[in-house]
N, C-alpha and C positions, 0 to 999 in steps of 0.2 A: 504493500500499499504505499502511495507517495506520501511524503512529509507533509505537503500541503492539505492532503485529504485527512491525515491523522490530526492535524492542528485544527481544521474546521470541525471535525466531529467532536474533538474535545471541547472546543468552544461551545458547539451546540449543547453539549451536556451540561457545561457550566451555566450557560445562559438559561436553559430549561429549569434547572434547579433553582437558580435565581428567581425565575418566574414563580415557581411553586412556593418558594419561602416568602417572597414579597406578596404572594396571594394570601398566605396565612396572616401577614402584617395588615394587609387591606382588610381582610375579614375582621380581625380583632378591632380595628378602628370602626368599621361599620357596626359591629355588634355593640359597641359602647356609645355610639353616636346616636343622639335623639332623632336625627333625620336619616339615619342609616348610611352615612357617607364616610369616605376616608379622605385625608388631604389629597389634593390634586396630584402631587408628585409621587405619592404612594401609589396611587392608581396607575400613573404613567409608568413608574418603575416596573410594576407587575405586568402591564400589557406590553411594554416594549421588550422586556426580557424574554417574554414568550415568542413575540414576533421575530426578535433577532436570532432565537435558537433555530427557528425554521429557515431563516435567511442563511444561517451558518451551514445547515444541512444542504441548501441549494449550492452554496459555494463548494461544499465538499463534493457534491455531484459533478459540478463544472471542473474542479481540479482533477477529479478521477479521469476525466475524458480529454483534458486539455493537451494539445500537441505542443505546448511551450516547454522549455526546459524546467525542470523541477525547481530550480532556484527562482525563476521568474514567477512560477505559480506560488511558491511559498512566500515570496515578498508581497505579492498581490493579495494573498489570503490574509497575511498578517496586517497588511495596512487596512483592510476593510474591518477585520475582527478587532484590532486594537481600538479603533474608533467606535465600533458597536460597544465594546466594553466601557470606554470613556463616557459614552452617552448614558448608558445604564447606571454607571457610578455617579454621574452628575445628577440624575433623577433620584437616586436613593439619598444623595446628600441633601437635596432640596426637600425631599420627603421627611428626613430625620429633622432637618432645621425648621420646616414649615415656614420658610422665609418668603416664599413667592407662589403664585399660581400661574405665573408666566415668566420663565427664565429670560425671555427675550425683550420683556418690557424695560424700558429705561427709567431710572438708572438701574443697572445691573447690579443685583445683590447676591451675597453669598454669606448667609447669616446676617449679621449686623454690619458686615463691611459692604462698602460700594466697590464694584469693580470698574476699571477703566473701560470705557465701550470698546476699545480696540481689542481687549482680551476676548471678548465674546465673539467679535467679528472675525478675529484671526482664527479662533477655534472652530467656528462654523465653516470657514473657508477651507481649513485643513481636513475637516470632517468630510465635507463634499467631495474634495479631491481623492481622499483616501478610500472613501466607501464606493463612490462611483468608479473611480480609477481601478480599484482592486477588483470589483465586480466585472467591470468591462474587460479587463485582461482575462480573467478566468472564463467569463462567458464567451468571449471570442475564441480563446484557445479551445474550449469545448465544442463550439459550433464548427470550427475548422476541423476538429477531430471526427466528429459525428457525421459531417457531410462530405468528407473527403474519402470515407471508406465505402 
């Protein structure tokens, strides 16, 4: 099994378990809340973890069929997966801190601290490049592999 595929499957497991655990966290909030709700970012952490687990499975399938060199697939997979993990971690942090219901609203907050606007903008730009770029490389490699045989 190629390294990129192993990494993607491992990430899928970790993201799925995070989704299940944040689901317990979400339920505990809902059970104790008068209106049966949880903080916005607890809900987002739960949902995104589950969605990213399946995205990681998709990347694993792409990497298994990619015609590109193993190191190219591994870098592409890591680029996307690291930013999936950063996104989930950000949601968990906001859920723990209960500091916002929209992390992109200005001024940007992290707990009681205000973040410079460029930090969020830079992070979002890097996230877009890494996630889209990594998926594009793996998907293109897979398409070339499955349609050339």
